[in-house]
C-alpha positions as CSV (number, residue, x, y, z in Angstrom):
1,A,3.3,25.8,2.8
2,Q,3.4,25.2,6.6
3,R,4.7,28.6,7.1
4,I,1.9,30.1,5.1
5,M,-0.7,28.1,7.0
6,G,0.9,29.2,10.3
7,L,0.8,32.8,9.4
8,C,-2.8,32.6,8.2
9,A,-3.9,30.6,11.3
10,A,-2.5,33.5,13.3
11,G,-4.3,36.1,11.3
12,M,-1.2,37.5,9.7
13,Y,-2.5,37.7,6.2
14,E,-0.4,40.6,5.0
15,D,2.7,38.9,6.3
16,S,1.8,35.7,4.3
17,L,1.7,37.5,0.9
18,P,5.4,37.5,0.3
19,V,5.6,33.9,1.4
20,I,2.8,33.0,-0.9
21,S,4.6,34.6,-3.8
22,E,7.8,32.6,-2.9
23,L,5.7,29.4,-2.8
24,N,4.2,30.2,-6.2
25,S,7.7,30.8,-7.6
26,F,9.0,27.6,-6.0
27,V,6.2,25.5,-7.5
28,D,6.7,27.0,-10.9
29,N,10.4,26.5,-10.8
30,T,10.1,22.9,-9.5
31,I,7.6,22.0,-12.2
32,N,9.9,23.4,-14.8
33,E,12.8,21.5,-13.5
34,I,11.0,18.1,-13.4
35,S,9.4,18.6,-16.8
36,I,12.4,16.9,-18.4
37,F,11.4,13.6,-16.9
38,E,8.9,11.2,-18.2
39,N,5.5,11.1,-16.4
40,H,6.3,14.2,-14.5
41,E,2.7,15.4,-14.7
42,L,1.6,13.3,-11.6
43,I,4.2,14.9,-9.4
44,A,3.7,18.4,-10.9
45,N,0.0,18.1,-10.3
46,K,0.5,17.1,-6.7
47,I,2.9,20.0,-6.0
48,D,0.5,22.4,-7.7
49,A,-2.5,21.0,-5.8
50,D,-0.7,21.3,-2.5
51,A,0.1,24.9,-3.1
52,I,-3.5,25.7,-4.2
53,K,-4.8,24.0,-1.1
54,T,-2.5,26.0,1.1
55,I,-3.5,29.3,-0.5
56,A,-7.2,28.4,-0.4
57,F,-6.9,27.7,3.3
58,C,-5.4,31.1,3.8
59,E,-8.1,32.9,1.8
60,D,-10.9,30.9,3.5
61,K,-9.4,31.8,7.0
62,K,-9.3,35.5,6.0
63,V,-12.9,35.5,4.9
64,E,-14.0,33.7,8.0
65,D,-12.1,36.1,10.3
66,L,-13.6,39.1,8.4
67,T,-17.1,37.6,8.7
68,K,-16.6,37.1,12.4
69,A,-15.3,40.7,12.8
70,K,-18.3,42.2,10.9
71,E,-20.7,40.1,13.0
72,A,-19.1,41.3,16.2
73,E,-19.3,44.9,15.0
74,R,-22.9,44.5,14.1
75,L,-23.7,43.0,17.5
76,A,-21.8,45.8,19.3
77,K,-23.8,48.4,17.4
78,A,-27.1,46.6,18.2
79,K,-26.1,46.5,21.8
80,E,-25.2,50.2,21.8
81,F,-28.5,51.0,20.1
82,E,-30.5,49.1,22.7
83,E,-28.6,50.8,25.5
84,E,-29.3,54.2,24.1
85,K,-33.0,53.2,23.6
86,A,-33.2,52.1,27.3
87,K,-31.7,55.5,28.4
88,R,-34.2,57.4,26.3
89,L,-37.1,55.4,27.7
90,E,-35.8,55.9,31.2
91,A,-35.5,59.7,30.6
92,F,-38.9,59.8,29.1
93,K,-40.4,58.0,32.1
94,M,-38.6,60.4,34.5
95,L,-40.0,63.4,32.7
96,S,-43.5,62.1,32.4
97,S,-43.7,61.2,36.1
98,N,-43.3,64.8,37.1
């Protein structure tokens, strides 16, 4: 789980996918192994909840990063548009002053 969180915190979402798959397998196998014991549900639920929390962190971080990237792209386009607008206005002023 810590490895997944580290990968996602670093923005390495594609690299985290195989590790997430390994975590899911580990959780499933562990729950199957402890199912022979009485009252195993509490531990099984805790293990499952921790895995879900880790994966949710990764998914949330990815959405946050994508949102930030889209906003940065939108701001860059707006800035470019304003710069082009300023150039056109300056050119128009130069032509109309002659």
